[in-house]
C-alpha positions as CSV (number, residue, x, y, z in Angstrom):
1,M,5.8,15.8,14.9
2,K,2.6,17.0,13.2
3,A,1.8,14.5,10.5
4,I,1.8,10.8,9.9
5,V,1.7,9.3,6.4
6,F,1.1,5.7,5.7
7,D,2.1,3.1,3.1
8,V,-1.2,1.5,2.2
9,F,-0.9,-1.8,0.4
10,G,0.1,-4.3,3.1
11,T,0.4,-1.7,5.9
12,V,-3.2,-0.5,6.1
13,V,-5.1,-2.9,3.8
14,D,-4.8,-6.7,3.3
15,W,-4.4,-6.9,-0.4
16,R,-3.7,-10.6,-0.6
17,S,-6.7,-11.9,1.2
18,S,-8.9,-9.4,-0.5
19,L,-7.7,-10.4,-4.0
20,I,-8.1,-14.1,-3.2
21,A,-11.7,-13.6,-2.0
22,Q,-12.6,-11.7,-5.1
23,F,-11.1,-14.3,-7.4
24,A,-13.1,-17.0,-5.5
25,E,-16.3,-15.0,-6.0
26,L,-15.5,-14.7,-9.7
27,A,-14.8,-18.4,-10.0
28,R,-18.2,-19.2,-8.4
29,E,-20.0,-16.9,-10.8
30,T,-18.2,-18.1,-14.0
31,G,-17.7,-21.7,-13.2
32,Q,-14.0,-21.4,-14.1
33,A,-11.3,-22.9,-12.1
34,I,-9.3,-19.8,-11.1
35,P,-6.1,-20.3,-9.1
36,G,-6.8,-17.2,-6.9
37,E,-3.9,-17.5,-4.5
38,T,-1.4,-18.0,-7.3
39,L,-2.8,-15.2,-9.3
40,A,-2.8,-12.8,-6.3
41,D,0.9,-13.7,-5.5
42,E,2.1,-13.5,-9.1
43,W,0.2,-10.2,-9.7
44,R,1.8,-8.6,-6.7
45,G,5.1,-10.0,-7.9
46,H,4.8,-7.8,-11.0
47,Y,4.2,-4.7,-8.8
48,A,7.8,-3.5,-8.1
49,P,9.2,-4.5,-11.5
50,S,6.5,-2.7,-13.4
51,M,7.1,0.5,-11.4
52,D,10.8,0.2,-11.8
53,R,10.4,0.2,-15.6
54,V,8.7,3.6,-15.2
55,R,11.2,4.9,-12.6
56,H,14.2,4.0,-14.8
57,G,12.7,5.5,-17.9
58,E,12.0,2.3,-19.8
59,Q,8.3,3.2,-19.9
60,P,6.6,6.6,-19.9
61,W,4.8,7.7,-16.8
62,T,2.0,5.2,-16.2
63,V,-0.4,5.1,-13.2
64,L,-0.6,2.0,-11.1
65,D,-4.1,1.0,-12.4
66,D,-2.7,0.8,-15.9
67,L,0.4,-1.1,-14.7
68,H,-1.8,-3.5,-12.9
69,R,-3.8,-4.1,-16.1
70,Q,-0.7,-4.7,-18.2
71,S,0.5,-7.3,-15.6
72,L,-2.9,-8.9,-15.4
73,D,-3.1,-9.4,-19.2
74,R,0.3,-11.2,-19.1
75,L,-0.8,-13.3,-16.1
76,L,-4.1,-14.4,-17.7
77,E,-2.3,-15.4,-20.9
78,A,0.4,-17.3,-19.0
79,H,-2.3,-19.3,-17.1
80,G,-4.5,-19.8,-20.2
81,L,-7.4,-18.0,-18.6
82,D,-9.9,-16.5,-21.1
83,F,-11.8,-13.4,-19.9
84,D,-13.5,-10.8,-22.1
85,E,-12.7,-7.1,-21.8
86,A,-15.5,-6.4,-19.3
87,Q,-14.3,-9.2,-17.0
88,R,-10.7,-8.0,-17.3
89,Q,-11.8,-4.5,-16.3
90,R,-13.7,-6.0,-13.3
91,I,-10.7,-8.1,-12.2
92,N,-8.3,-5.1,-12.5
93,R,-10.7,-3.2,-10.1
94,F,-10.2,-5.9,-7.5
95,W,-7.5,-3.6,-6.2
96,H,-10.1,-0.9,-5.6
97,R,-11.9,-3.2,-3.1
98,L,-9.3,-4.1,-0.5
99,E,-10.2,-4.8,3.1
100,P,-8.4,-3.1,6.0
101,W,-6.5,-5.0,8.6
102,P,-8.6,-5.3,11.8
103,D,-6.7,-2.5,13.6
104,S,-6.5,0.0,10.7
105,V,-9.7,2.0,11.0
106,A,-9.6,2.3,14.8
107,G,-5.9,3.1,14.8
108,L,-6.2,5.8,12.1
109,T,-9.2,7.3,13.9
110,A,-7.2,7.5,17.1
111,L,-4.2,9.1,15.4
112,R,-6.1,11.8,13.6
113,R,-7.3,13.2,16.8
114,H,-3.7,14.5,17.3
115,Y,-2.0,14.4,13.9
116,T,-2.7,15.0,10.3
117,V,-3.1,11.5,8.9
118,G,-2.7,10.6,5.2
119,S,-1.6,8.0,2.7
120,L,1.8,8.0,1.0
121,T,1.2,5.4,-1.7
122,N,2.2,4.2,-5.1
123,G,-1.5,3.9,-6.0
124,N,-3.1,6.6,-8.2
125,L,-5.7,8.9,-6.7
126,S,-8.8,7.4,-8.3
127,L,-7.7,3.9,-7.0
128,M,-6.9,5.2,-3.5
129,L,-10.2,7.1,-3.3
130,D,-12.0,3.8,-4.0
131,V,-9.9,1.9,-1.5
132,A,-10.5,4.6,1.2
133,R,-14.3,4.5,0.5
134,H,-14.5,0.7,0.5
135,A,-12.4,0.2,3.6
136,E,-13.8,3.4,5.4
137,L,-10.3,4.7,6.0
138,P,-10.5,8.1,7.8
139,W,-7.7,9.9,6.0
140,N,-7.2,13.7,6.3
141,V,-5.4,13.7,3.0
142,L,-4.3,11.4,0.2
143,F,-0.8,11.6,-1.2
144,C,-0.6,9.4,-4.3
145,A,2.1,8.6,-6.9
146,D,0.3,10.4,-9.7
147,L,0.4,13.7,-7.7
148,F,4.2,13.5,-8.0
149,R,4.6,11.4,-11.2
150,H,7.1,9.3,-9.3
151,Y,7.0,6.0,-7.5
152,K,8.5,5.2,-4.1
153,P,11.4,5.0,-3.3
154,D,12.0,8.1,-5.4
155,R,12.7,11.1,-3.1
156,E,10.1,13.2,-4.9
157,V,7.4,11.2,-3.3
158,Y,8.5,11.6,0.3
159,L,9.7,15.2,0.1
160,G,6.8,16.1,-2.1
161,A,4.3,15.1,0.6
162,C,6.3,17.2,3.2
163,D,6.3,20.2,0.9
164,L,2.5,20.0,0.3
165,L,2.0,19.6,4.1
166,G,4.1,22.7,4.6
167,L,6.3,20.8,7.0
168,P,10.0,20.0,7.3
169,P,10.7,16.2,7.0
170,G,11.4,16.0,10.7
171,D,7.8,16.9,11.4
172,V,6.4,14.1,9.3
173,M,6.5,10.4,10.1
174,L,6.1,7.5,7.6
175,C,4.5,4.4,9.0
176,A,5.0,1.2,7.0
177,A,5.2,-2.5,7.2
178,H,8.2,-2.5,4.8
179,N,11.7,-1.8,6.0
180,S,12.9,-0.6,2.6
181,D,10.2,2.1,2.5
182,L,11.2,3.3,5.9
183,S,14.9,3.3,5.0
184,A,14.2,5.6,2.0
185,A,12.1,7.9,4.2
186,Q,14.6,8.0,7.0
187,A,17.5,8.9,4.6
188,L,15.5,12.0,3.7
189,G,14.9,13.1,7.3
190,L,11.4,11.8,7.9
191,K,10.6,10.1,11.2
192,T,9.7,6.4,10.9
193,A,7.4,3.8,12.5
194,F,7.4,0.1,11.7
195,I,4.4,-2.2,12.2
196,P,4.7,-5.9,11.2
197,R,2.2,-7.5,9.0
198,P,3.6,-11.1,9.1
199,H,0.7,-12.5,7.0
200,E,0.8,-9.9,4.2
201,Y,2.4,-12.4,1.8
202,G,0.6,-15.4,3.2
203,P,1.8,-18.3,5.4
204,R,5.2,-18.6,3.8
205,Q,6.2,-14.9,4.3
206,T,9.9,-14.5,4.9
207,R,10.5,-10.7,4.7
208,D,9.5,-7.8,6.8
209,L,8.7,-10.0,9.8
210,H,10.4,-7.6,12.2
211,A,12.0,-4.2,12.3
212,E,15.4,-4.2,10.5
213,G,16.4,-0.6,11.1
214,D,16.7,2.0,13.8
215,W,13.2,3.2,13.4
216,D,11.8,5.9,15.7
217,Y,8.8,3.7,16.7
218,V,8.1,0.0,16.5
219,A,4.5,-1.1,17.3
220,K,2.5,-4.2,16.9
221,D,-0.2,-2.5,14.8
222,I,-1.6,1.0,14.0
223,L,-3.7,1.1,17.2
224,D,-0.7,0.2,19.3
225,L,1.2,3.0,17.5
226,A,-1.4,5.5,18.6
227,I,-1.1,4.3,22.2
228,R,2.7,4.5,22.1
229,L,2.8,8.0,20.6
230,R,0.5,9.2,23.4
231,S,2.7,7.6,26.1
232,G,6.0,8.4,24.5
233,D,7.0,4.8,24.4
234,S,9.0,4.1,21.2
235,A,10.1,0.5,21.8
């Protein structure tokens, strides 16, 4: 194995807590009562359906930043929240300022000593550059959806990254906190690593609490994955 690519939202960065904190900051500044937790959860709830509309041809190719904005406008209207255009642009860029999980930076740093390490994300490049800069993520390379004009789990994303790396799928591993992502990658011949993020969706999370497939590696976090890879321990 020569390269490891990572899902980012939820696997490497804590999108939910980051959004909630930024909504709280905006509420303090504006004096508005903003239901940050509800908005964060509902906004993320629009994530997969919005991409599916693109994947299924119901909407032309649209980058994630723009899909997020479309979803945001619907949410604000549904909750009766009045923000001007500048404020809406600021809120949409909350996704550009996501905090890493505590193990992410150290784990990626350890892995890149021995492997090419990159993102494999549904985010667009400008979004993911900002996320990487804000969270200080030490990527070697960024593979983003707009590079392939497809969203995961389309095969073009996984195999496109392998092609650009100049590697067969068996020399590339996807690390993700989402079993469905790993299942799609495994079906195309990539190696797989699962790390649980049991608080990604908050205290009532019910999915992706544990490995649900025969993945090549299961680790408690990214730093633990680096240790397991060096020791050859996959369990």
